C-alpha positions in Angstrom: 19.1 -36.8 -24.5 19.9 -33.4 -25.6 17.5 -31.1 -27.5 18.7 -27.5 -28.3 17.3 -24.9 -30.7 18.4 -21.7 -32.1 17.0 -19.0 -34.6 19.2 -18.6 -37.6 19.0 -15.4 -39.6 18.8 -17.3 -42.9 16.0 -19.1 -44.8 15.6 -22.8 -44.4 17.0 -23.5 -47.9 20.1 -21.9 -46.9 20.6 -23.6 -43.7 19.8 -26.9 -45.4 22.5 -26.1 -48.0 25.1 -26.1 -45.1 23.7 -29.5 -43.9 23.7 -30.8 -47.5 27.5 -29.9 -47.8 29.1 -32.8 -45.7 32.6 -31.2 -46.0 31.4 -28.4 -43.7 30.7 -30.9 -40.8 34.0 -30.4 -39.2 33.5 -26.7 -39.1 30.4 -26.8 -37.0 29.9 -30.2 -35.4 31.9 -29.8 -32.1 34.4 -32.6 -31.6 34.6 -33.6 -35.3 38.2 -32.8 -36.3 38.4 -33.8 -40.0 36.1 -35.0 -42.8 37.8 -37.9 -44.4 35.4 -38.5 -47.2 31.8 -37.6 -48.2 29.6 -40.1 -50.3 28.8 -38.4 -53.6 25.1 -39.2 -52.8 25.1 -37.0 -49.5 22.6 -36.1 -48.1 20.6 -38.9 -49.7 19.2 -41.7 -47.4 22.0 -44.2 -46.9 24.8 -41.9 -47.8 27.8 -41.7 -45.5 30.1 -39.0 -44.1 33.4 -40.4 -42.9 34.9 -38.5 -40.1 37.7 -38.2 -37.4 36.5 -37.1 -34.1 38.5 -36.4 -30.8 42.2 -35.2 -30.1 45.1 -37.0 -31.5 46.4 -39.6 -30.4 42.9 -40.6 -29.1 41.0 -39.7 -32.3 38.4 -42.1 -33.6 37.5 -42.8 -37.3 34.0 -43.6 -37.9 31.1 -42.5 -40.2 27.5 -40.9 -40.1 24.7 -42.2 -42.3 21.6 -40.4 -43.5 18.5 -42.2 -42.3 15.9 -39.7 -43.2 15.8 -36.5 -45.3 13.2 -33.9 -46.2 14.5 -31.2 -48.4 14.9 -27.8 -46.5 13.1 -29.4 -43.5 14.8 -32.3 -41.7 18.0 -34.4 -41.7 18.3 -37.4 -39.4 21.6 -39.1 -38.9 23.0 -42.3 -37.4 26.3 -40.9 -36.0 28.9 -43.5 -35.3 31.6 -42.9 -32.6 32.7 -46.5 -32.1 34.1 -48.0 -29.8 32.1 -45.5 -27.7 28.7 -46.1 -29.5 26.2 -44.6 -31.8 23.8 -41.6 -31.6 20.8 -40.6 -33.5 20.9 -36.9 -34.5 17.6 -35.4 -35.7 17.9 -31.7 -37.1 14.6 -30.0 -38.0 14.3 -26.7 -39.7 11.2 -24.5 -39.4 10.5 -21.2 -41.0 10.5 -18.4 -38.6 9.3 -15.0 -39.8 10.8 -13.7 -42.9 14.2 -15.0 -43.9 14.9 -16.9 -40.5 14.9 -20.4 -39.4 14.4 -22.2 -36.2 16.9 -24.9 -36.0 16.0 -27.8 -33.5 18.6 -30.4 -32.8 17.9 -33.6 -30.9 20.5 -36.0 -30.2 20.4 -39.3 -28.3 22.8 -42.2 -27.9 21.2 -45.5 -29.2 23.9 -48.1 -28.8 27.2 -48.7 -27.1 28.9 -47.8 -23.8 27.9 -44.1 -23.9 24.3 -45.2 -23.6 25.0 -47.2 -20.4 27.0 -44.1 -19.0 24.1 -41.6 -19.7 23.4 -39.5 -16.8 22.6 -35.8 -15.8 26.3 -34.7 -16.3 26.8 -36.4 -19.8 23.3 -34.7 -20.8 24.6 -31.5 -19.7 27.8 -31.8 -21.6 26.1 -33.1 -24.7 23.5 -30.1 -24.4 26.4 -27.5 -24.1 28.2 -29.1 -27.1 25.1 -29.0 -29.2 24.4 -25.3 -28.3 27.8 -24.4 -29.7 27.3 -26.6 -32.7 24.1 -24.8 -33.6 25.9 -21.4 -32.9 28.8 -22.5 -35.6 26.0 -23.7 -38.0 24.2 -20.3 -37.7 27.5 -18.5 -38.3 28.1 -20.5 -41.5 24.6 -20.3 -42.8 24.4 -16.5 -42.1 27.8 -15.4 -43.4 29.7 -17.9 -45.3 29.5 -18.4 -49.1 27.9 -21.7 -50.0 28.4 -24.3 -52.7 25.7 -25.1 -55.2 22.4 -26.1 -53.7 21.6 -29.8 -53.4 18.3 -31.2 -54.2 17.5 -34.5 -52.5 15.6 -37.4 -53.9 12.2 -37.6 -52.0 13.0 -40.7 -50.1 12.4 -39.8 -46.6 12.9 -43.0 -44.5 15.1 -46.1 -44.4 14.8 -49.3 -42.6 18.0 -50.2 -41.0 19.2 -51.8 -37.8 17.1 -49.1 -35.7 13.5 -48.9 -35.4 13.0 -45.3 -36.8 
């Protein structure tokens, strides 16, 4: 299990705008090399982001699915990386002072071989990876021009093959 957090010098709606733009994920999610497609409904519950991860020729094609969303506050994804497994990634945004946001990312493998291989070394690697991911997310939220803001439908959970 990896929990990391970082203060971003941007308000929660701006940070959420980065999360709501599925095409930016390969810019900040470490290990994701290419976004192949993003469902038009992203980041609504059930929408998928189709990605490629890892170096060629070992890259894996899979998708991540929104399982919970709260506008400007939270995004929870089921991130696939089969045949290695699936993780649940929970990203929470908390206002911190004027114009800043505390971003808390929690990632835990839920299924597949990587779940069985979980140990202190794997947790450390995942922790370092997510520290870098939040550094990149902060850089985009603080400095990059963003697309139009997205308003999500206030559905905040989905019952799928996990007990969430």
